[in-house]
C-alpha positions in Angstrom: 73.2 -53.0 -87.4 72.1 -53.4 -83.9 69.9 -50.9 -82.1 70.7 -49.6 -78.6 68.5 -47.9 -76.0 69.5 -45.8 -73.1 67.0 -45.7 -70.3 66.9 -42.8 -67.8 64.5 -42.4 -65.0 64.6 -38.6 -65.2 63.1 -36.5 -68.0 66.4 -34.6 -68.3 69.1 -36.8 -69.8 71.6 -37.8 -68.6 70.7 -36.7 -65.1 72.0 -39.6 -63.0 74.7 -42.3 -63.3 74.7 -42.3 -67.1 76.0 -38.8 -67.0 78.8 -39.5 -64.7 80.7 -42.0 -66.8 84.2 -40.7 -67.4 85.0 -43.2 -70.2 88.0 -44.5 -68.3 89.0 -48.2 -68.6 90.3 -48.7 -65.1 93.6 -50.6 -64.5 93.1 -51.7 -60.9 96.0 -49.8 -59.4 94.4 -49.3 -56.0 92.7 -52.7 -55.4 94.0 -55.3 -53.0 95.8 -58.1 -55.0 93.6 -61.2 -55.3 90.4 -59.4 -54.2 87.3 -59.6 -56.3 87.6 -55.9 -57.2 91.1 -56.5 -58.5 90.2 -59.6 -60.4 87.0 -58.1 -61.9 88.8 -54.9 -62.8 91.6 -56.6 -64.6 89.1 -59.0 -66.4 86.9 -56.1 -67.3 89.8 -54.0 -68.6 90.7 -56.8 -71.0 87.1 -57.6 -71.9 86.5 -54.0 -72.7 89.5 -53.7 -75.0 88.7 -57.0 -76.7 85.1 -55.8 -77.3 86.3 -52.5 -78.7 88.8 -54.3 -81.0 86.2 -56.7 -82.3 83.7 -53.9 -83.0 86.1 -51.3 -84.4 85.7 -49.0 -81.5 88.6 -46.7 -80.9 90.2 -46.3 -77.5 93.4 -44.9 -76.2 95.6 -46.8 -73.8 97.4 -43.7 -72.5 98.5 -45.0 -69.1 98.4 -43.4 -65.8 101.1 -41.3 -64.1 101.1 -41.2 -60.3 103.2 -38.4 -58.8 104.7 -38.2 -55.3 105.6 -34.7 -54.0 106.7 -35.6 -50.4 108.5 -38.3 -48.5 105.1 -39.6 -47.1 103.8 -39.8 -50.7 107.0 -41.6 -51.7 106.3 -44.3 -49.1 102.8 -44.6 -50.5 104.1 -44.7 -54.0 106.4 -47.6 -53.1 103.5 -49.5 -51.7 101.5 -48.9 -54.9 104.5 -50.1 -56.9 104.3 -53.4 -55.1 100.6 -53.6 -55.4 100.6 -53.0 -59.2 103.2 -55.7 -59.5 101.0 -58.1 -57.6 98.1 -57.2 -59.8 100.1 -58.0 -62.9 100.1 -54.4 -64.3 102.8 -53.0 -66.5 104.6 -50.2 -64.8 107.6 -48.0 -65.1 109.4 -45.9 -62.4 110.3 -42.5 -63.6 112.5 -39.8 -62.0 111.4 -36.2 -62.1 113.5 -35.7 -65.2 112.1 -38.8 -66.8 108.6 -37.6 -66.3 109.2 -34.2 -67.8 
């Protein structure tokens, strides 16, 4: 068994960044295709899942649902649809009925 240590600069734990981790494995939906952020996010996503698999750590790939409620948001949603394709993400377009 390996030991781990968590270092915190404050006497109250977790007071800073370690307390703000949401536990989300990010997909890279919003990053510009081909950018370092997009590439590192996609690589980190896969590396995290591989690490968890190799170390019997449970995680849930639950997906992400983006919802548009206006025509302006629909235009933005179409742009995100193209961006997710360019970033190589799995995606599915749902109608309101399909999302219910």
